[in-house]
C-alpha positions in Angstrom: 94.2 68.2 112.2 92.9 71.7 112.9 94.3 74.5 110.7 95.0 77.8 112.4 94.2 80.9 110.4 97.3 83.0 109.5 97.9 86.3 111.2 97.3 88.2 107.9 93.9 86.5 107.5 92.9 87.4 111.0 93.9 91.0 110.4 91.8 91.2 107.2 88.8 89.7 109.0 89.2 92.2 111.8 89.5 95.2 109.4 86.4 94.0 107.4 84.4 93.8 110.7 85.4 97.4 111.4 84.3 98.4 107.9 80.9 96.7 108.4 80.5 98.6 111.7 81.4 101.8 109.8 78.7 101.1 107.2 76.2 100.8 110.1 77.3 104.1 111.5 76.8 105.7 108.1 73.1 105.8 108.7 73.6 108.6 111.2 74.0 112.4 110.6 75.9 113.7 107.6 78.8 114.9 109.8 79.1 111.5 111.3 78.8 109.8 107.9 81.7 111.9 106.6 84.0 111.0 109.5 83.0 107.4 109.5 83.4 107.1 105.7 87.0 108.5 106.0 87.9 105.9 108.7 86.3 103.2 106.7 88.3 104.1 103.6 91.5 104.2 105.6 90.7 100.6 106.8 90.2 99.5 103.2 93.5 101.1 102.2 95.2 98.8 104.7 93.2 95.8 103.4 94.3 96.6 99.8 97.9 97.0 100.8 97.8 93.6 102.5 96.1 92.1 99.4 98.3 93.5 96.7 101.6 94.8 98.1 103.5 91.5 98.1 102.6 90.5 94.5 103.0 94.1 93.2 106.4 94.4 94.8 107.5 91.1 93.4 106.6 92.2 89.9 108.2 95.7 90.2 111.4 94.8 92.1 113.3 93.4 89.1 112.8 96.6 87.2 114.2 98.6 90.1 117.1 96.2 90.6 118.1 96.6 86.9 118.5 100.3 87.6 120.2 99.8 90.9 117.4 101.9 92.4 116.1 101.4 95.9 112.6 100.2 96.4 110.4 101.9 97.2 111.8 105.0 95.5 111.8 108.6 96.8 109.4 109.9 94.0 107.7 108.7 90.8 106.5 110.3 87.6 103.9 108.7 85.3 103.8 110.0 81.7 100.8 109.1 79.6 100.7 109.5 75.8 97.3 109.4 74.2 98.4 108.7 70.5 100.9 106.1 71.5 98.5 104.6 74.0 101.3 104.1 76.4 102.2 105.0 80.0 105.8 105.3 81.2 106.8 104.9 84.8 109.8 106.9 86.1 111.3 106.8 89.6 113.9 108.7 91.5 116.0 107.9 94.6 117.2 110.4 97.2 119.2 112.2 94.5 115.9 113.0 92.8 117.2 112.0 89.3 114.4 110.3 87.4 115.1 107.0 85.7 112.9 105.0 83.4 111.5 101.9 85.1 109.0 100.3 82.8 106.2 101.0 80.2 102.5 100.0 80.4 100.0 99.9 77.6 97.1 102.4 78.0 94.2 100.0 77.6 91.3 102.5 77.7 91.0 106.1 76.8 88.1 108.2 75.3 87.9 111.3 73.2 90.5 112.8 70.9 93.9 114.3 71.1 93.6 117.7 72.8 92.6 119.0 76.3 89.5 118.5 78.2 87.3 121.7 78.0 84.0 120.9 79.8 82.1 118.3 81.6 80.7 115.5 79.5 83.0 116.1 76.5 84.6 112.6 76.9 88.0 114.2 76.7 90.9 113.1 78.9 92.7 116.2 80.4 96.2 117.1 79.2 98.8 118.7 81.4 100.7 118.2 84.6 98.7 116.8 87.5 99.0 115.5 91.1 97.4 112.6 92.8 94.9 113.8 95.4 93.0 110.6 96.4 93.4 106.8 96.5 90.2 104.9 96.1 90.5 101.3 97.4 86.8 100.6 96.6 86.7 101.7 93.0 84.3 100.1 90.5 87.3 99.8 88.3 89.4 97.6 90.7 91.5 100.5 92.2 91.8 104.1 91.2 93.9 107.3 91.7 92.2 110.7 91.4 94.0 113.5 89.6 93.7 117.1 90.7 91.8 118.1 87.5 90.9 120.9 87.0 94.2 122.3 88.3 95.1 126.0 88.5 96.1 126.2 84.8 92.8 124.6 83.7 90.8 127.0 85.8 92.7 130.1 84.5 92.2 129.1 80.9 88.5 128.4 81.5 88.2 132.0 82.9 89.9 133.4 79.8 87.6 131.5 77.5 84.5 132.0 79.7 83.9 128.3 80.2 82.3 126.7 83.2 81.3 123.2 84.3 84.8 121.9 83.6 84.1 118.4 85.1 86.1 116.5 87.7 86.7 113.0 89.0 89.4 112.1 86.5 91.0 108.8 87.5 93.8 106.4 86.7 92.1 103.1 87.2 92.1 99.4 86.4 90.1 97.6 83.7 90.3 98.3 79.9 87.5 100.8 79.4 87.2 104.5 80.2 85.2 107.6 79.6 87.4 110.6 80.4 89.8 108.6 82.5 92.9 106.5 82.0 92.5 102.7 82.2 95.7 100.7 82.5 94.5 97.2 83.5 94.2 95.6 86.9 97.7 94.4 87.5 99.1 97.7 86.4 96.9 99.7 88.7 97.8 97.4 91.6 101.5 98.2 91.0 100.9 102.0 90.7 98.4 102.1 93.6 100.8 100.3 96.0 103.8 102.3 94.7 101.8 105.5 95.4 101.0 104.3 98.9 104.7 103.6 99.6 106.0 106.8 98.1 103.2 109.2 99.2 100.8 111.1 97.0 102.8 114.3 97.4 105.8 112.7 95.6 103.9 111.5 92.6 103.8 113.6 89.4 101.5 112.8 86.4 102.0 114.1 82.9 99.3 113.5 80.2 100.3 114.5 76.7 98.6 114.0 73.3 101.9 112.7 71.8 105.4 112.0 73.0 107.0 115.4 72.1 110.4 113.9 72.6 110.1 111.6 69.6 110.2 114.5 67.1 107.3 113.1 65.1 104.7 115.3 63.4 101.2 115.3 64.6 99.2 112.3 63.4 97.7 113.0 60.0 93.9 112.6 59.8 93.3 112.1 63.5 90.7 114.5 65.1 92.2 117.0 67.5 90.4 119.2 70.0 92.0 122.7 69.9 91.8 125.6 72.2 93.3 129.1 72.5 95.8 127.8 75.1 96.9 124.6 73.3 100.3 126.1 72.1 101.1 127.2 75.7 100.0 123.9 77.2 102.1 121.9 74.7 105.2 124.0 75.3 104.8 123.4 79.0 104.4 119.7 78.5 107.3 119.4 76.1 109.6 121.2 78.6 108.6 118.9 81.4 109.0 115.8 79.2 112.4 117.0 78.1 113.6 116.6 81.7 112.9 112.9 81.6 115.4 110.4 80.2 114.5 108.2 77.1 111.7 105.7 77.8 112.3 102.2 79.0 112.2 99.4 76.5 108.7 97.8 76.1 107.9 95.6 79.1 107.3 91.9 78.4 103.6 91.0 78.1 
C-alpha cells in the first residue's frame, strides 16, 4: 500500500526547495544577496509557523480560556525580572486591558542587576523595548530581537559620553546566554508563534532588575551595575509595571 505525503509535508518540502534556491542566489551581488536573504527568511518563517504553531497553540490555549480571552489576543506584554529569574506573559483583547496569562522561568541570563552600558560588558539591557525582528534560523532554536539600544539608551549614552553600546540583544531558546534572555525551547516556540500571530508592533517587552511591584528591598550582597540614569530608568519601569495586574500563579513544570 502506497502512502501519500500529507499536504503540509509537501508544502514544507516546497518551501525548503525555495530556500535552497535562495542560498544559490546568495552567491551573486550584495544587493541581490540582501533581497534574496529577506525572501529566504520569509520562507523559513512560514516553515517555523507550520512546525510549531499547532503544538504552541495547544499549550497556550488553556491559559487564555481560563481568562476568557480570545486567542490570538490583540496585544501582548512580556515582563522579565532578572533577580527573580522569571518572565511573565500578559495579553489583551480588543479592550486593550492586559491580563496575566502565565509565567516562565528565565533559564539563562548573564551579568548583574543594572543596565547595559557598553558592548561586551555581558549585561542584559533594562528598560522598555519593542520586537524588531523574528529569526527563524537562530543558533538558539528561535529568537526575537529587541530594539536595544532604544532612544532612551542612546540619549543617556550621549550624556555619559559612552559609545559602542552593543546590539543584537535577543530573547531566545536554550538555557545559556551572554547578554540575552534564554527562556528554553518550548517557551520560545510559544512566544515566537504568538508574536507572529499578534504582530511585532503589538508586542511590548519590559526588562527590570527586580519586580518593583513586590515592595521588596534590593537584594543584599548582590553586585549591581549603577549609572547616572539608574534612578530615572527605575522610576519609568516601576510606573510601567504598575499598570500591569498581579502576576499569574507559577505555571506547572
